[in-house]
C-alpha positions as CSV (number, residue, x, y, z in Angstrom):
1,M,34.0,18.7,23.3
2,K,33.1,15.7,21.1
3,P,35.5,15.2,18.2
4,D,34.2,15.1,14.7
5,L,33.4,11.5,13.6
6,E,34.9,11.9,10.1
7,Q,38.2,13.2,11.6
8,T,38.2,10.3,14.1
9,L,37.8,7.8,11.3
10,R,40.6,9.4,9.3
11,T,43.0,9.2,12.2
12,L,42.3,5.5,12.8
13,R,44.8,2.9,11.4
14,W,43.0,0.4,9.3
15,R,44.4,-3.1,9.0
16,D,44.9,-4.7,5.6
17,P,42.7,-7.6,4.8
18,P,44.3,-11.1,5.2
19,Q,46.2,-12.3,2.2
20,A,44.1,-15.5,2.2
21,F,40.9,-13.4,1.8
22,L,42.4,-11.5,-1.1
23,Q,43.6,-14.7,-2.9
24,Q,40.2,-16.3,-2.4
25,T,38.4,-13.3,-3.9
26,L,40.8,-13.2,-6.9
27,D,40.4,-17.0,-7.5
28,L,36.6,-16.7,-7.3
29,A,36.5,-13.8,-9.7
30,L,38.8,-15.6,-12.2
31,A,36.6,-18.7,-12.0
32,E,33.4,-16.8,-12.6
33,S,35.0,-14.9,-15.6
34,R,36.1,-18.2,-17.2
35,Q,32.5,-19.4,-17.2
36,R,31.6,-16.8,-19.9
37,S,32.3,-17.4,-23.6
38,G,35.1,-15.6,-25.3
39,V,37.3,-15.4,-22.2
40,R,40.8,-16.9,-21.9
41,R,41.0,-20.2,-20.3
42,A,43.6,-21.2,-17.8
43,S,45.5,-22.8,-20.7
44,G,45.6,-19.4,-22.4
45,A,43.3,-20.4,-25.3
46,L,40.1,-18.6,-26.0
47,E,36.9,-20.6,-25.6
48,R,34.7,-20.8,-28.7
49,P,31.3,-19.2,-28.2
50,S,28.6,-21.9,-27.9
51,D,26.3,-20.3,-30.4
52,S,29.0,-19.8,-33.2
53,A,27.8,-23.0,-34.9
54,K,24.3,-21.7,-35.1
55,L,25.4,-18.6,-36.9
56,Q,26.7,-20.6,-39.8
57,R,23.3,-21.9,-40.9
58,A,21.5,-20.5,-43.9
59,G,18.9,-18.3,-42.0
60,A,21.6,-16.7,-39.8
61,L,21.2,-13.3,-41.5
62,Q,17.5,-13.1,-40.7
63,D,18.0,-14.0,-37.0
64,A,21.0,-11.8,-36.4
65,P,19.2,-8.6,-35.4
66,A,17.0,-10.4,-32.8
67,R,20.1,-11.9,-31.2
68,N,21.9,-8.6,-31.2
69,R,19.0,-6.9,-29.4
70,K,19.0,-9.7,-26.8
71,R,22.8,-9.3,-26.4
72,H,22.4,-5.5,-25.9
73,L,19.9,-6.2,-23.1
74,F,22.3,-8.5,-21.4
75,A,25.2,-6.1,-22.0
76,W,23.2,-3.4,-20.1
77,L,22.5,-5.9,-17.3
78,A,26.2,-6.7,-17.1
79,F,26.8,-3.1,-15.9
80,I,24.7,-3.6,-12.9
81,P,26.5,-5.6,-10.2
82,R,24.8,-9.0,-9.6
83,P,23.9,-8.4,-5.9
84,L,22.1,-5.2,-6.8
85,R,20.0,-6.5,-9.7
86,L,17.2,-7.9,-7.7
87,P,16.8,-5.0,-5.2
88,L,17.0,-2.6,-8.1
89,A,14.3,-4.4,-10.1
90,A,12.1,-4.4,-6.9
91,C,12.6,-0.6,-6.6
92,W,11.8,-0.1,-10.2
93,L,8.7,-2.2,-9.9
94,L,7.6,-0.3,-6.8
95,A,8.2,3.0,-8.5
96,F,6.1,1.9,-11.5
97,Y,3.3,0.8,-9.1
98,F,3.3,4.1,-7.3
99,R,3.3,6.0,-10.7
100,L,0.3,4.0,-11.8
101,T,-1.7,4.3,-8.6
102,T,-0.9,7.8,-7.4
103,P,-3.6,10.3,-8.6
104,E,-2.5,13.4,-10.4
105,A,-2.3,16.5,-8.2
106,I,-5.3,18.9,-8.6
107,P,-4.2,22.5,-9.2
108,Q,-5.1,24.9,-6.5
109,S,-7.1,27.1,-8.9
110,T,-9.3,24.2,-9.7
111,L,-9.9,23.5,-6.0
112,E,-10.8,27.2,-5.5
113,N,-13.3,27.1,-8.4
114,Y,-14.9,23.9,-7.0
115,A,-15.3,25.7,-3.6
116,K,-17.1,28.6,-5.4
117,L,-19.8,26.4,-6.9
118,P,-23.1,26.1,-5.2
119,P,-23.8,22.8,-3.4
120,V,-25.6,20.2,-5.5
121,T,-29.0,19.0,-4.2
122,P,-30.3,15.4,-4.5
123,A,-33.1,16.6,-6.8
124,Q,-30.5,18.1,-9.2
125,L,-28.5,14.8,-9.2
126,I,-31.6,12.7,-10.0
127,A,-32.6,15.1,-12.8
128,H,-29.1,14.9,-14.2
129,L,-29.0,11.1,-14.1
130,A,-32.5,11.0,-15.8
131,E,-31.3,13.3,-18.6
132,A,-28.1,11.2,-19.1
133,K,-30.1,8.0,-19.3
134,R,-32.5,9.6,-21.8
135,L,-29.6,10.7,-24.0
136,A,-27.9,7.3,-23.7
137,D,-31.1,5.6,-24.8
138,E,-31.5,7.9,-27.8
139,L,-27.9,7.3,-28.9
140,L,-28.4,3.5,-28.6
141,E,-31.5,3.7,-30.8
142,Q,-29.6,5.7,-33.4
143,R,-26.7,3.3,-33.3
144,R,-29.0,0.3,-33.8
145,G,-30.9,1.9,-36.8
146,P,-34.2,0.6,-38.1
147,I,-35.1,-3.0,-37.6
148,P,-35.2,-4.9,-40.9
149,P,-38.4,-6.8,-41.8
150,L,-38.4,-10.6,-41.5
């Protein structure tokens, strides 16, 4: 009898990753975190945000809400891991495309009612088109109104 795959994986002994790999990952994460403003530097001092000088000018109160909205957007993006952002955006775009291009489902009762209708003949279609054209012409004339004298 074939053993369960999950049970087999649980009984295996997993090796710890090499210490050099863990150290390299930690160093890379620290280096990336120090690139952001407001994060402690290796010296222990906090970096001054680059846009703090701009906030001191006279019109800062008017521009503050726009900056806050932009920061909120970037804060939401920060929750998504960087390697997943592009594939996730592609999935959202594809879902949006399918939402726009997929026709709405026609209820079964409507399909049944269509099936009960008698078939339309070409003569009926031509008569309907002629009537629609006549009505459109009348509406166009009403829209234009009387022609003023020169």
